[in-house]
Residue, then its C-alpha position, 0 to 999 in steps of 0.5 A: m156319144d154325145n158327152e153332154r148328155l153325161y153331165f149329170l152322171d158326174n153332177l150325181r157321183a157329186a151328190i153321193i159324196f155330200t150323201v155320204i158325208l150325211l150318212h156318216v154325220s147322222v150315224c153320229y146322232m141316232a138311235y141304235a148306232p152300233s156300239w163300235w161308232y167313232v163319236i156317238n152324241p149322248v142324245t140321240s133320234a130315231f129320225f137320223t136312224y130312218v135316215v142312216i137306213l135309207v141312203d145307205i143302201p144305192i149310193m155305193p150301187a150307184m157309184f158301182f154303176i156309175a164306175g161300170y158305165f164309163a169302164l168300157p171305154s176307157l180300156q178301148r181308149q187306153g189299152t189295159p197297161q195306160f187303164l190299170a196305170s191308171k187306175t193304180r194311181r187314182l185308186f190304188v196308191p191313195w187307198a194305200l195312202g188312205v190305209l196307212l195314214l188316215a184311217p189310223p187317227t180316224a180309229y183313233m176316234i174309237y178310243f179318243s171320244r172316250s177317253v180310253p187312256m192312250d196317246l194316237m201314237t201308240f194306238w197307231s203302233t200297236e192296237f190299230w194293227g191287231k184288233m182296232f185294224q180298220q180301213s176306214i172309208y177308203w175300202f171302197l177305194g180298194i174295192l173299186f180297184w179290185a173291180f177295175v182289175a178283174f174287169a180288164a182280166i176279162c176282157k182280156l180273156a174275152p176281146v170280143l167284150k173289150q171290143a164292144r161297140q155300143e148298141l141302142k137297147k131298152p132294158s127289159i123286164l126280164l133284166y130288172s128282176a135278173i139283179v134283183i132276183f141275183t143280188a138278192l140271193g147273194f143278200y141272204f147267202a152272206i146274211q146265213y154265215y154273217p149277222v147283218d150289217h157285218w165288216r168282214v175286215g182285211y189289210l187287203f181286203t174289207f168289204q161287208p159280205e151281205r153288200l158284195p154282190l150288189l156292188i159286183i153286179y152293179f158295176a157289171f149293169g153301168v157295162w151293160a147299159w154303155k154298151c146298150g146306149w144308154f142316156t146317149k141320143g137315141g138311148y134309153m132314159p130311165r122315166k124320172r115318175t116312174w122310178l121315183s113313185l117306186m123308189m119312195v114306194t120301195g123306200a118305205a117297205y124297206l124301212i119297215m121290214k128293216l126295223g122288223y115290223g116294230a121289234p124291241a128296242g135295237e133289231l133293226s135286222g128284220r125277217k131274212d127271209l124277206l129283208a133281203p128282197a125289201l133291200t135288193i128291190f129298193c136298191l134297184c128303184g133307189v139307184m134307178g130312180l136316182l140316175a132319172l132325177f139327175n138326168s131330168v135335172a140335174n144334166r147341166r154343167g155349170r160352176l157349182w156343179a163342175s166345182a164339185a163334181d171335181n172336187s168329188y173325189g178329194i171331198y170323199y177322201v178328206h171328209a171322215l176325220l172332219v165329220y168325227w172331230t166335228a161331231y166330237f166338238l159339238i156334243g158341248l154345244d148346247a143345241s139340239i140334236y139336228v141344229k149339231a148335225a146341221l152344223a156337222f154335215v155344213l163344217a164337214s162339207v165346207v171344209s173338204w171342198l176347199l181342201s180338195a181345191g186348195v191342196l189335193r187338187k195342186a199339190p204337186m203329188l198329189r194332183r194327179m191321182f184327184 
């Protein structure tokens, strides 16, 4: 494998982390924000609603695709015991620490920003473990960890998969159709039992039922892409012009569908029978468009990209509290919400980056995780 050609995957992963920060900032300023959201600015804008709707779809499936792409070579190189040990150190332990230590003060922002008379320690020791329990942003680490565990178990049961080698193969319309069909079916059946954008919260697993099939299928898609030699010399490279065009067209179609054809204020679900294919087609085009874009313009290891890629995990890990505290203190600022959102994004990004580089990746007990 020509590793030089894979810098764009690290860079894309870093860019997605900053997009996650943008997403969480935007929810604080969007119209029709979830009523429970940590901090909601008194003045909102539909612009941020559109940002949230569009960026929320492809970013996590893209992360699972990248994780799946590197899963099999990592398992082959390390062996099953070492592979699972590394995922435990890199994902499970940070997940547990995040849920125990960082999710409680994050959830407390729901009370604090609304002047609920309860101090943090009381909240932490009582209501957080009951009706207010959540995993905050750390749900992602938990689901990804168990995806790796399940993958290792499948490879153990089917040694032919673990021993697979790359063979150059281009994707077909049948493959893309299958991805859309199965993710759409998973989404559609989930929203028959749960509201759209519902979170199923548990102490071990927290996830959105309609999104879980996307994450699992895109992880498998990434494994398949590695097996078929995507992004290697002579292997398949998605075309930027094609996939970016499709991403923009399907994104516009999904946005219209999500807004429910101009339905009354607050109805953002649209028609369930059309929402599922609109979302999953846009998701596929979005993931492929991002891969094509970064392969074309960001397949290099410059100093800034290297730092962003190396610190992306740490940035993700600490950004949530920084976003919500910044948004909260900016409420009283006499400025446009667009200025506030920009300040919140920049401050949270920069401080998270500094904390990752200066603490998480240097402290003796933490640097092996981050």
